[in-house]
C-alpha positions in Angstrom: 42.8 45.8 192.5 45.7 43.9 193.8 49.1 45.4 194.1 50.4 43.1 191.4 47.6 44.3 189.0 48.5 47.9 189.9 52.1 47.3 188.9 51.1 45.7 185.7 48.9 48.7 184.8 51.7 51.1 185.7 54.1 49.2 183.5 51.7 49.2 180.6 51.2 53.0 180.9 54.9 53.5 181.1 55.4 51.3 178.0 52.7 53.2 176.1 54.3 56.4 177.1 57.7 55.2 176.0 56.3 53.9 172.7 54.6 57.3 172.1 57.8 59.2 172.8 59.6 56.7 170.5 57.1 57.4 167.7 57.5 61.2 168.2 61.2 60.9 168.1 61.1 58.8 164.9 58.7 61.3 163.4 61.0 64.2 164.2 63.9 62.2 162.8 62.0 61.6 159.5 61.2 65.3 159.3 64.8 66.2 159.9 65.9 63.8 157.3 63.4 65.1 154.8 64.6 68.7 155.5 68.1 67.5 155.0 67.2 65.9 151.6 65.4 69.1 150.6 68.4 71.2 151.6 70.8 68.9 149.8 68.6 69.1 146.7 68.4 72.9 146.8 72.2 73.1 147.4 72.9 70.8 144.4 70.5 72.9 142.2 72.3 76.1 143.3 75.7 74.5 142.6 74.5 73.4 139.2 73.2 76.9 138.4 76.5 78.4 139.6 78.4 76.0 137.3 76.2 76.9 134.4 76.8 80.7 134.9 80.5 80.1 135.2 80.4 78.1 131.9 78.5 80.9 130.2 81.0 83.5 131.4 83.9 81.3 130.3 82.3 80.9 126.9 81.6 84.6 126.5 85.2 85.3 127.4 86.5 82.7 124.9 84.3 84.2 122.2 85.5 87.7 123.0 89.1 86.6 122.8 88.5 84.8 119.5 86.8 87.9 118.1 89.6 90.1 119.3 92.2 87.8 117.7 90.2 87.7 114.4 90.1 91.5 114.5 93.8 91.8 115.1 94.6 89.4 112.3 92.3 91.2 109.9 94.0 94.5 110.8 97.4 93.0 110.4 96.4 91.5 107.0 95.0 94.9 105.9 98.3 96.6 106.9 100.3 94.0 105.0 98.1 94.4 102.0 98.6 98.2 102.1 102.4 97.8 102.4 102.4 95.4 99.5 100.5 97.8 97.4 102.9 100.6 98.3 105.9 98.4 97.4 104.2 97.5 94.2 103.7 101.1 93.3 107.3 101.9 94.2 108.5 99.1 91.9 106.2 100.3 89.2 107.6 103.9 89.6 111.2 102.5 89.5 110.4 100.5 86.3 108.8 103.5 84.7 111.9 105.6 85.6 114.2 103.0 84.1 112.0 102.8 81.0 112.2 106.5 80.6 116.0 106.5 81.1 116.3 103.7 78.5 114.1 105.6 76.1 116.1 108.8 76.5 119.4 107.0 76.1 118.2 105.3 72.9 116.6 108.4 71.4 117.4 111.5 73.3 115.1 114.4 72.9 116.1 118.0 73.1 115.0 119.6 76.3 115.4 122.9 78.0 117.5 122.4 81.1 118.2 118.7 81.5 116.6 117.8 84.8 116.5 114.4 86.5 113.4 112.8 88.1 114.9 113.3 91.5 115.3 117.0 90.9 111.8 117.4 89.6 110.4 115.5 92.6 112.3 117.9 94.9 110.9 120.9 93.1 107.3 119.9 93.2 105.6 121.4 96.3 103.8 119.3 98.8 100.0 119.6 98.8 97.0 118.6 100.6 93.8 117.4 99.0 92.2 120.9 99.5 95.2 122.5 97.8 95.4 120.2 94.8 93.6 122.3 92.3 95.6 125.4 93.1 98.9 123.4 93.0 98.2 121.8 89.6 98.9 125.0 87.8 102.3 125.4 89.6 103.2 121.9 88.8 102.3 122.2 85.1 104.2 125.4 84.8 107.2 123.7 86.3 106.9 120.8 83.8 106.7 123.3 80.9 109.8 125.1 82.1 111.8 122.0 81.9 110.2 120.6 78.7 109.2 117.5 80.7 107.9 114.5 78.8 104.5 113.2 79.5 105.9 110.0 81.0 108.0 112.0 83.5 105.1 114.2 84.3 103.0 111.0 85.1 105.8 109.6 87.2 106.3 112.8 89.2 102.6 113.3 89.8 102.3 109.7 90.9 105.1 110.2 93.4 103.1 113.1 95.1 99.7 111.4 95.3 98.3 110.5 98.7 97.4 106.9 99.6 93.9 107.2 98.3 95.0 108.1 94.8 97.9 105.7 94.9 95.6 102.9 95.8 93.4 103.8 92.8 96.5 104.0 90.6 97.3 100.3 91.4 94.2 99.4 89.4 95.9 100.5 86.2 98.1 98.1 84.2 101.8 98.8 84.7 102.0 99.9 81.1 99.4 102.6 81.8 101.1 104.1 84.8 103.4 106.1 82.7 100.5 107.4 80.6 99.7 111.0 81.8 96.1 110.8 80.5 95.5 107.6 82.6 97.1 109.2 85.7 95.0 112.3 85.2 91.9 110.0 85.0 92.8 108.3 88.3 93.4 111.6 90.1 90.1 112.9 88.6 88.2 110.0 90.1 90.1 110.0 93.5 89.7 113.7 94.1 86.4 114.2 92.2 87.8 116.9 89.9 85.6 117.6 87.0 86.9 117.3 83.4 86.4 121.0 82.9 88.7 121.7 85.8 91.3 119.4 84.3 91.1 121.2 81.0 91.7 124.5 82.9 94.7 123.0 84.7 96.2 121.0 81.9 
């Protein structure tokens, strides 16, 4: 083999070696790019999942705030309704008192000591629901002492009812709220007092 041929063979081997190294480099480059694509895809998937979780948390927070707002509005409406009922009852009591005063002025009835509604209200003792039955006799005796009309008795009893009984009283027509029998019926229902106990008290 001549020297020239030897150089040609050496060049060919070097070229093959270079081409092999180039192929390896390109293969490594492709692998690296593929890994980069996989990593980018996984990262995008993770970011999408993170956004989804954040959106869910935000939606839950929004729903909670809405529910809380609705609850607050319902509570406010309930309080307003109760205040309106109490005001209506107070107006009804005032109208009943005025009606009684007008009736007494047009046809006065003889009574034992003349006592005003304000005085009667101040004389009636405070009671709890548990004390009601025991207090009824005291109240009735007080009414008898002052020869109190049924309308006044109804009005004074109404004044001393608790919210539960007052709310039930609002179901009556205004014309019935000065009727002692109707007021007794409402108290009977509200406090679950039997008719026999009423007969004993009244």
